[in-house]
C-alpha positions as CSV (number, residue, x, y, z in Angstrom):
1,X,131.3,85.6,69.6
2,X,130.3,85.8,73.2
3,X,126.6,85.4,74.1
4,X,124.7,88.5,74.9
5,X,124.5,87.7,78.8
6,X,128.2,87.4,79.0
7,X,128.7,90.7,77.1
8,X,126.1,92.5,79.4
9,X,127.8,91.0,82.5
10,X,131.1,92.3,81.4
11,X,129.8,95.8,80.9
12,X,128.1,95.8,84.4
13,X,131.5,94.9,86.0
14,X,132.0,98.8,85.9
15,X,135.7,98.9,85.1
16,X,135.4,100.9,81.9
17,X,132.8,102.9,79.8
18,X,130.8,101.3,77.0
19,X,132.1,102.2,73.5
20,X,130.8,101.9,69.9
21,X,132.1,98.4,69.5
22,X,130.5,97.2,72.7
23,X,127.2,98.6,71.5
24,X,127.6,96.7,68.2
25,X,128.5,93.5,70.0
26,X,125.4,93.5,72.2
27,X,123.2,94.3,69.2
28,X,124.9,91.5,67.0
29,X,124.7,88.9,69.9
30,X,121.0,89.5,70.6
31,X,120.3,89.6,66.8
32,X,121.9,86.1,66.4
33,X,120.1,84.7,69.6
34,X,116.7,86.1,68.6
35,X,117.0,85.6,64.7
36,X,116.7,89.3,64.1
37,X,119.3,89.4,61.3
38,X,116.8,89.8,58.5
39,X,115.3,92.6,60.3
40,X,118.5,94.6,60.7
41,X,120.5,95.5,57.6
42,X,122.4,98.4,59.2
43,X,123.6,99.4,62.7
44,X,124.2,103.1,62.9
45,X,126.2,104.5,65.8
46,X,126.2,108.2,66.0
47,X,125.8,108.7,62.3
48,X,122.5,110.3,62.1
49,X,121.3,113.8,63.0
50,X,117.8,113.0,64.3
51,X,117.7,113.9,68.1
52,X,116.8,110.5,69.5
53,X,118.9,108.4,71.9
54,X,118.1,105.4,69.7
55,X,115.6,104.5,67.0
56,X,114.7,101.5,64.8
57,X,113.4,102.1,61.3
58,X,111.5,99.0,60.2
59,X,111.4,100.4,56.6
60,X,115.1,100.9,56.2
61,X,115.9,98.0,58.7
62,X,118.2,100.4,60.5
63,X,118.9,100.4,64.2
64,X,120.5,103.7,65.4
65,X,122.1,104.5,68.6
66,X,123.1,108.1,69.4
67,X,125.8,108.4,72.1
68,X,125.8,112.2,71.9
69,X,122.1,112.4,73.0
70,X,122.6,109.6,75.4
71,X,125.6,111.2,77.0
72,X,123.8,114.5,77.3
73,X,120.8,112.8,79.2
74,X,123.4,110.8,81.2
75,X,125.0,114.1,82.3
76,X,121.7,115.5,83.4
77,X,121.2,112.2,85.3
78,X,124.6,112.5,87.1
79,X,123.0,115.3,89.1
80,X,121.4,112.5,91.2
81,X,124.8,110.9,91.9
82,X,126.6,113.7,93.4
83,X,127.7,111.5,96.2
84,X,129.2,108.9,94.0
85,X,132.9,109.5,93.5
86,X,133.8,106.0,92.6
87,X,134.7,105.9,88.9
88,X,133.9,102.3,88.5
89,X,130.3,102.8,90.0
90,X,129.8,105.6,87.4
91,X,131.0,103.5,84.6
92,X,128.5,100.7,85.7
93,X,125.6,103.2,86.0
94,X,126.5,104.7,82.6
95,X,126.7,101.3,80.9
96,X,123.4,100.3,82.5
97,X,121.8,103.5,81.2
98,X,123.1,102.5,77.6
99,X,122.1,99.0,77.9
100,X,118.5,99.9,78.7
101,X,118.3,102.0,75.6
102,X,119.8,99.5,73.4
103,X,117.5,96.7,74.6
104,X,114.6,99.1,74.1
105,X,115.4,99.5,70.4
106,X,115.8,95.7,70.0
107,X,112.4,95.2,71.5
108,X,111.1,97.2,68.5
109,X,112.9,94.7,66.3
110,X,111.2,91.9,68.2
111,X,107.8,93.5,67.8
112,X,108.3,93.8,63.9
113,X,109.5,90.2,63.7
114,X,106.3,89.2,65.8
115,X,104.2,91.0,63.5
116,X,105.6,89.3,60.4
117,X,105.4,85.8,61.9
118,X,101.9,86.2,63.4
119,X,99.0,87.3,61.2
120,X,96.0,86.1,63.1
121,X,93.3,88.2,64.7
122,X,94.4,87.8,68.4
123,X,94.3,91.1,70.4
124,X,98.1,91.3,70.8
125,X,98.7,91.1,67.1
126,X,96.3,94.1,66.5
127,X,98.0,96.2,69.2
128,X,101.5,95.3,67.9
129,X,100.4,96.1,64.2
130,X,98.7,99.4,65.3
131,X,102.0,100.6,67.0
132,X,104.1,99.5,64.1
133,X,102.0,101.3,61.7
134,X,102.4,104.5,63.4
135,X,106.2,104.0,63.8
136,X,106.6,103.4,60.2
137,X,105.3,106.8,59.4
138,X,107.3,108.6,62.0
139,X,108.6,111.3,62.0
140,X,107.9,112.6,58.4
141,X,104.3,111.3,57.7
142,X,102.5,111.8,60.9
143,X,99.6,114.2,61.4
144,X,99.9,117.0,63.9
145,X,97.9,115.1,66.5
146,X,100.2,112.0,66.1
147,X,103.3,114.1,66.3
148,X,102.2,115.5,69.5
149,X,101.4,112.0,70.9
150,X,104.7,110.6,69.6
151,X,107.0,113.3,70.7
152,X,105.4,114.6,74.0
153,X,103.8,111.3,75.4
154,X,105.7,108.7,73.7
155,X,104.9,106.0,76.2
156,X,101.2,106.5,75.4
157,X,102.2,104.7,72.1
158,X,101.8,101.0,72.9
159,X,105.0,99.7,71.2
160,X,107.0,102.2,73.2
161,X,105.4,101.3,76.4
162,X,106.1,97.7,75.7
163,X,109.7,98.3,74.7
164,X,110.5,100.4,77.7
165,X,109.1,97.8,80.1
166,X,110.8,94.8,78.6
167,X,114.0,96.5,78.3
168,X,114.1,96.8,82.1
169,X,112.3,93.5,82.7
170,X,115.1,91.7,80.7
171,X,117.8,93.1,82.9
172,X,116.3,92.6,86.5
173,X,114.8,89.2,85.8
174,X,117.7,87.6,84.1
175,X,119.3,86.0,87.0
176,X,122.8,86.0,85.7
177,X,122.7,89.8,84.9
178,X,120.7,90.6,88.1
179,X,123.4,89.1,90.4
180,X,125.7,91.8,89.3
181,X,123.4,94.5,90.6
182,X,123.7,95.7,94.2
183,X,120.5,95.5,96.4
184,X,120.0,99.2,95.9
185,X,120.5,99.1,92.1
186,X,118.2,96.1,91.8
187,X,115.5,97.8,94.1
188,X,115.6,101.0,92.0
189,X,115.2,99.2,88.7
190,X,112.3,97.1,89.9
191,X,110.6,100.1,91.5
192,X,111.0,101.8,88.0
193,X,109.6,98.7,86.3
194,X,106.6,98.7,88.8
195,X,105.7,102.3,88.0
196,X,105.9,101.6,84.3
197,X,103.7,98.5,84.5
198,X,100.7,100.5,86.1
199,X,101.4,103.9,84.4
200,X,98.3,105.3,82.6
201,X,95.8,102.7,84.1
202,X,93.0,105.2,85.2
203,X,91.1,103.8,88.2
204,X,87.4,105.1,88.5
205,X,85.9,103.1,91.2
206,X,85.7,99.5,89.9
207,X,86.0,100.8,86.3
208,X,89.5,100.8,84.9
209,X,90.4,102.7,81.7
210,X,93.4,100.8,80.2
211,X,96.3,102.4,78.4
212,X,95.3,100.7,75.2
213,X,91.8,102.0,75.4
214,X,93.1,105.6,75.9
215,X,95.6,105.3,73.1
216,X,93.0,104.3,70.6
217,X,90.8,107.1,71.9
218,X,93.7,109.6,71.3
219,X,94.1,108.2,67.8
220,X,90.4,108.6,67.1
221,X,90.0,104.9,66.7
222,X,87.5,104.0,69.5
223,X,85.4,102.1,67.2
224,X,88.4,99.8,66.1
225,X,89.2,99.2,69.8
226,X,85.7,98.0,70.5
227,X,86.2,95.4,67.8
228,X,89.2,94.0,69.6
229,X,88.4,90.8,71.7
230,X,91.0,90.6,74.5
231,X,91.7,86.7,75.2
232,X,92.3,85.7,78.9
233,X,95.4,83.6,78.2
234,X,97.9,86.3,78.5
235,X,100.3,86.6,81.4
236,X,100.2,89.8,83.4
237,X,103.5,91.0,82.0
238,X,102.1,90.9,78.5
239,X,98.8,92.4,79.6
240,X,100.4,95.3,81.4
241,X,103.3,96.0,78.8
242,X,100.6,96.3,76.2
243,X,98.2,98.2,78.3
244,X,95.4,95.6,78.0
245,X,92.4,95.7,80.2
246,X,92.8,94.1,83.7
247,X,90.6,93.6,86.7
248,X,90.4,96.6,88.9
249,X,91.5,94.5,92.0
250,X,94.6,93.6,90.4
251,X,95.5,97.2,89.6
252,X,94.4,98.3,93.0
253,X,96.6,95.7,94.6
254,X,99.5,96.2,92.4
255,X,99.4,100.0,92.9
256,X,98.8,100.1,96.7
257,X,100.0,96.9,98.3
258,X,102.5,95.1,96.1
259,X,106.1,95.1,97.3
260,X,109.3,94.9,95.3
261,X,109.4,91.2,96.0
262,X,106.0,90.6,94.6
263,X,106.6,92.2,91.2
264,X,108.1,89.2,89.5
265,X,105.5,86.7,90.9
266,X,102.5,89.0,90.0
267,X,103.5,89.7,86.4
268,X,104.4,86.2,85.5
269,X,101.0,84.7,86.5
């Protein structure tokens, strides 16, 4: 079996459109590399009727990718590419669109694996477990408020925020994959990543309300949030992807002055 980087590079050469076999090959390759196999019992491609582009059910250990909904969203996105008549370029954009969704769902598998293997009281474990607990009850056992949160503002949910950020990060900052991106494609993805990293950080002078704090407030769990002690040994990627508290000066600089070339340097500090 090819390694995941090789498979992804082949898909980004842009000479054909991703199919169900390719999707399974990406999932299986990453599962083997990341030791996810005991967390995925079934890979479902287009077999479920739930209206999601992709999902991971930790209870059933099922990872599902829904091409019909991905293709619908992709068709809407194509409106932004009216000037692109090159079929190879369109195939590449399509495959990249799919890959981000696949990697997003695999990040949810990684979150569950992390939760199982780490059971101490560190802040990140509490944030991971909080999101997983909500995800395990979705969609049938959520309160009305939780359904609104999950369906209308999904990236407020910390596990969703982390998965979306990491799915793009793992493409643009894998040097072997990134070399297949044009400067324009790379720039667009890094700009998207930059926006995701600072999304929902609320600046009030020198006071910053973090996404994690706002999430706990929306869940009615402010007391539980106050009991979380945020350690200082996380890099900025971890802090920002999980919406942890950060110094206002960093958010201010990252929002107003940081350039595309600075993003990788800043988040890996």
